[in-house]
C-alpha positions as CSV (number, residue, x, y, z in Angstrom):
1,X,-51.0,-6.0,18.9
2,X,-54.7,-5.6,18.6
3,X,-56.9,-6.2,21.7
4,X,-58.2,-10.0,22.2
5,X,-62.4,-10.3,21.2
6,X,-64.8,-12.1,23.1
7,X,-67.7,-14.6,21.5
8,X,-71.4,-14.2,22.1
9,X,-73.5,-16.8,21.5
10,X,-77.2,-15.7,22.1
11,X,-80.4,-18.1,22.2
12,X,-78.5,-20.3,19.3
13,X,-80.7,-23.6,18.1
14,X,-79.2,-25.7,15.2
15,X,-79.3,-28.8,14.0
16,X,-78.9,-31.2,11.3
17,X,-81.7,-32.9,8.9
18,X,-84.7,-32.1,11.6
19,X,-82.8,-33.6,13.9
20,X,-81.8,-31.0,16.9
21,X,-78.4,-30.9,18.2
22,X,-78.4,-27.2,19.9
23,X,-81.3,-25.7,21.8
24,X,-81.3,-22.4,22.4
25,X,-77.9,-22.0,23.7
26,X,-76.3,-18.6,25.5
27,X,-72.5,-18.4,26.2
28,X,-70.5,-15.1,26.5
29,X,-66.4,-15.9,26.5
30,X,-64.8,-12.9,27.4
31,X,-61.8,-11.6,25.9
32,X,-58.5,-13.6,26.2
33,X,-60.3,-16.4,28.1
34,X,-59.1,-20.0,28.3
35,X,-62.4,-22.3,27.8
36,X,-62.7,-26.0,28.1
37,X,-65.9,-27.4,26.3
38,X,-66.9,-30.3,27.8
39,X,-69.7,-33.5,27.5
40,X,-70.7,-36.9,26.5
41,X,-70.4,-37.6,22.9
42,X,-73.2,-36.0,20.7
43,X,-73.9,-33.4,23.0
44,X,-73.1,-30.2,20.6
45,X,-69.7,-29.8,21.4
46,X,-68.1,-29.4,18.0
47,X,-70.9,-28.1,16.4
48,X,-70.9,-25.1,19.1
49,X,-67.4,-24.7,17.9
50,X,-68.1,-24.4,14.1
51,X,-70.8,-22.0,15.0
52,X,-68.5,-20.2,16.4
53,X,-66.1,-20.5,13.5
54,X,-69.0,-19.2,10.9
55,X,-68.7,-22.7,9.1
56,X,-72.0,-23.2,10.2
57,X,-75.4,-20.7,10.8
58,X,-77.6,-20.7,13.9
59,X,-81.3,-21.8,12.6
60,X,-82.1,-19.6,15.6
61,X,-79.9,-17.4,17.3
62,X,-76.6,-15.7,16.3
63,X,-72.7,-15.9,17.1
64,X,-71.3,-12.3,17.7
65,X,-67.8,-12.0,17.2
66,X,-66.8,-8.9,18.6
67,X,-68.8,-6.7,17.3
68,X,-69.2,-9.2,14.2
69,X,-72.5,-11.5,13.4
70,X,-70.7,-14.0,11.9
71,X,-74.2,-14.8,9.9
72,X,-73.2,-11.8,7.6
73,X,-69.9,-12.7,7.0
74,X,-68.6,-14.7,4.2
75,X,-66.5,-17.9,5.3
76,X,-63.0,-16.3,4.4
77,X,-64.7,-13.0,6.2
78,X,-64.6,-14.7,9.4
79,X,-61.5,-16.5,8.7
80,X,-59.9,-12.9,9.4
81,X,-61.3,-13.1,12.8
82,X,-61.2,-16.2,14.1
83,X,-59.2,-19.4,13.7
84,X,-60.4,-23.3,13.9
85,X,-58.1,-26.2,14.2
86,X,-60.4,-28.8,13.3
87,X,-59.9,-33.0,14.6
88,X,-56.4,-34.7,13.5
89,X,-56.8,-34.5,9.6
90,X,-54.3,-36.9,7.4
91,X,-51.2,-35.4,6.0
92,X,-51.3,-34.2,2.2
93,X,-48.4,-36.1,0.0
94,X,-45.6,-34.4,-0.5
95,X,-46.3,-31.3,1.0
96,X,-43.9,-29.4,3.3
97,X,-44.3,-28.3,6.8
98,X,-44.0,-24.8,5.5
99,X,-46.4,-24.7,2.8
100,X,-49.4,-26.8,5.0
101,X,-48.3,-23.5,7.6
102,X,-49.0,-20.7,4.6
103,X,-51.8,-22.4,3.8
104,X,-53.3,-21.0,6.9
105,X,-52.4,-17.4,4.7
106,X,-55.0,-17.8,2.7
107,X,-57.9,-15.5,4.6
108,X,-55.5,-12.4,4.2
109,X,-53.8,-12.9,1.3
110,X,-56.4,-15.4,-1.2
111,X,-55.5,-18.6,-3.3
112,X,-52.8,-16.6,-5.3
113,X,-51.0,-14.9,-2.2
114,X,-51.3,-18.3,0.0
115,X,-49.2,-20.2,-2.9
116,X,-46.7,-17.7,-3.9
117,X,-42.9,-18.6,-3.2
118,X,-41.1,-16.6,-1.1
119,X,-41.0,-15.2,2.6
120,X,-44.1,-14.3,5.1
121,X,-42.9,-12.9,7.9
122,X,-46.4,-14.1,9.5
123,X,-46.2,-17.8,8.4
124,X,-42.6,-17.6,9.7
125,X,-43.4,-16.5,13.2
126,X,-46.2,-18.9,13.5
127,X,-43.3,-21.6,12.7
128,X,-41.0,-20.1,15.3
129,X,-43.9,-19.9,18.0
130,X,-45.2,-23.3,18.4
131,X,-40.9,-24.5,17.8
132,X,-41.5,-26.3,14.4
133,X,-39.4,-23.8,12.7
134,X,-36.4,-26.1,11.8
135,X,-38.8,-28.3,10.1
136,X,-40.1,-25.8,7.6
137,X,-38.7,-27.9,4.8
138,X,-39.7,-31.3,6.3
139,X,-42.0,-33.1,4.6
140,X,-45.8,-33.3,6.8
141,X,-46.3,-36.9,6.1
142,X,-42.6,-37.9,7.8
143,X,-43.8,-36.4,11.3
144,X,-45.3,-38.2,13.7
145,X,-49.1,-37.7,15.5
146,X,-47.8,-35.0,18.0
147,X,-44.9,-33.0,15.7
148,X,-48.1,-33.2,12.7
149,X,-50.5,-31.7,15.4
150,X,-48.5,-28.4,16.1
151,X,-47.7,-27.8,12.3
152,X,-51.2,-28.0,12.0
153,X,-51.7,-25.5,15.0
154,X,-49.1,-23.1,13.2
155,X,-51.3,-23.1,10.5
156,X,-54.4,-22.1,12.9
157,X,-51.9,-19.3,14.3
158,X,-50.7,-18.1,10.3
159,X,-54.8,-16.7,10.4
160,X,-53.1,-14.3,12.4
161,X,-56.5,-14.0,14.5
162,X,-57.6,-12.9,18.2
163,X,-59.4,-15.8,18.5
164,X,-58.2,-19.8,18.1
165,X,-61.0,-22.2,18.6
166,X,-59.6,-25.9,19.3
167,X,-61.7,-29.2,18.9
168,X,-60.4,-32.0,20.3
169,X,-56.3,-31.3,19.8
170,X,-55.3,-33.7,21.6
171,X,-56.7,-37.1,19.7
172,X,-55.0,-40.1,19.4
173,X,-51.8,-38.4,20.6
174,X,-49.8,-40.3,23.1
175,X,-49.5,-38.4,26.8
176,X,-46.7,-37.1,26.2
177,X,-47.4,-35.0,23.1
178,X,-50.9,-34.3,24.9
179,X,-48.8,-32.4,27.0
180,X,-46.9,-31.0,24.9
181,X,-50.1,-29.2,23.0
182,X,-51.9,-28.1,25.7
183,X,-48.5,-26.4,27.2
184,X,-47.9,-25.0,23.5
185,X,-51.6,-23.5,23.5
186,X,-51.6,-21.9,27.1
187,X,-48.3,-20.2,26.2
188,X,-49.4,-18.7,23.3
189,X,-52.7,-17.6,24.9
190,X,-50.5,-15.9,26.8
191,X,-47.8,-14.6,24.4
192,X,-50.2,-13.6,21.6
193,X,-53.3,-12.2,23.7
194,X,-55.9,-15.0,22.3
195,X,-59.3,-16.2,22.8
196,X,-59.3,-19.5,23.6
197,X,-61.5,-22.6,23.3
198,X,-61.2,-26.0,23.3
199,X,-63.3,-29.1,23.0
200,X,-61.7,-31.9,25.0
201,X,-62.6,-35.1,26.1
202,X,-60.2,-35.7,29.3
203,X,-62.0,-34.0,32.0
204,X,-58.3,-34.2,34.0
205,X,-56.9,-31.7,31.1
206,X,-59.3,-29.5,31.3
207,X,-59.2,-29.0,35.1
208,X,-55.5,-28.5,34.7
209,X,-55.4,-26.3,31.8
210,X,-58.5,-24.0,31.1
211,X,-59.6,-21.3,33.6
212,X,-63.3,-22.0,33.2
213,X,-65.1,-25.2,31.8
214,X,-68.3,-25.2,30.1
215,X,-70.5,-28.4,30.1
216,X,-72.8,-29.5,27.6
217,X,-75.9,-31.9,27.8
218,X,-78.2,-32.8,25.2
219,X,-77.7,-29.8,23.2
220,X,-77.6,-27.1,26.2
221,X,-75.8,-25.4,29.1
222,X,-75.6,-27.0,32.1
223,X,-72.9,-26.2,34.3
224,X,-70.5,-22.8,33.8
225,X,-67.4,-21.5,36.1
226,X,-64.2,-22.4,37.1
227,X,-62.5,-26.4,37.5
228,X,-63.1,-25.6,41.2
229,X,-66.9,-25.0,41.0
230,X,-67.5,-27.1,38.2
231,X,-66.1,-30.7,38.8
232,X,-67.6,-32.5,41.6
233,X,-68.9,-35.9,42.0
234,X,-72.3,-34.9,41.2
235,X,-71.1,-33.4,37.7
236,X,-69.2,-36.4,37.1
237,X,-72.1,-38.5,37.6
238,X,-75.1,-35.7,36.1
239,X,-73.0,-34.4,33.0
240,X,-70.4,-37.6,32.5
241,X,-72.5,-40.8,34.0
242,X,-69.9,-42.1,35.8
243,X,-69.4,-42.1,39.5
244,X,-66.2,-41.1,40.8
245,X,-64.3,-39.2,43.3
246,X,-62.7,-35.8,43.3
247,X,-59.7,-34.5,45.0
248,X,-57.3,-31.6,44.8
249,X,-53.8,-31.6,43.7
250,X,-51.6,-31.2,46.1
251,X,-49.4,-28.1,44.2
252,X,-51.6,-26.6,42.1
253,X,-54.7,-26.8,43.6
254,X,-57.3,-28.2,40.5
255,X,-59.5,-31.1,40.8
256,X,-57.9,-34.2,40.3
257,X,-61.1,-36.9,39.3
258,X,-60.8,-40.6,40.2
259,X,-63.5,-41.9,37.8
260,X,-65.1,-45.4,39.3
261,X,-67.5,-47.0,36.8
262,X,-70.0,-45.7,34.4
263,X,-74.0,-44.9,35.2
264,X,-77.0,-46.1,33.1
265,X,-77.5,-42.8,30.8
């Protein structure tokens, strides 16, 4: 297995139709780290993730994936180095789990190789690693939301990259499936030696599962550190615009938030 790869965001500015979204972001995610991006809606989290996946090009600055400047790579070339799991997507009618997971082989095998029938060891391993191998011939549209998200995670793993980006992977899932997906991500990160960055809205999940929290506000990084250092009552007020208290989990020691009421933005 190749070594984990780090991400370096250097002085990145980005906007849509003249509207600034990111304003001079500097961020380094070390090889093998598991980092959570948090912040209010519209602060630039998903945009930063798409830049780190090579799907967008910065207006200023650059994004490096290991030694590679993503602006110099095509989307297919970037997908050989980094996999992005988007927010939940509708099922494709008539497609089986195996067929969907094999979509993740596009960057490595091209459109014809991706669709060619037969065994693919990388796709098969992705199915087994996420625990959905027994569903391989089931139609995706017949799965529950939580089951479908696990299959989409297997599709991202089938890209066989060292960097995995997840954009709100627990959106629309019940608590059982939220924990199932996050625990699976933590396990796969350890087993595969992945660098993982997740956009999460639930601060409790970020504090429990990530070893580092990076917070954005108005397109800038305003907090960066361990959950114990970052998650404080002042952080809740300044970044998430809520008042509240912060305690500690009695067994694991990670921060536990007790939000009270929203504050005026």
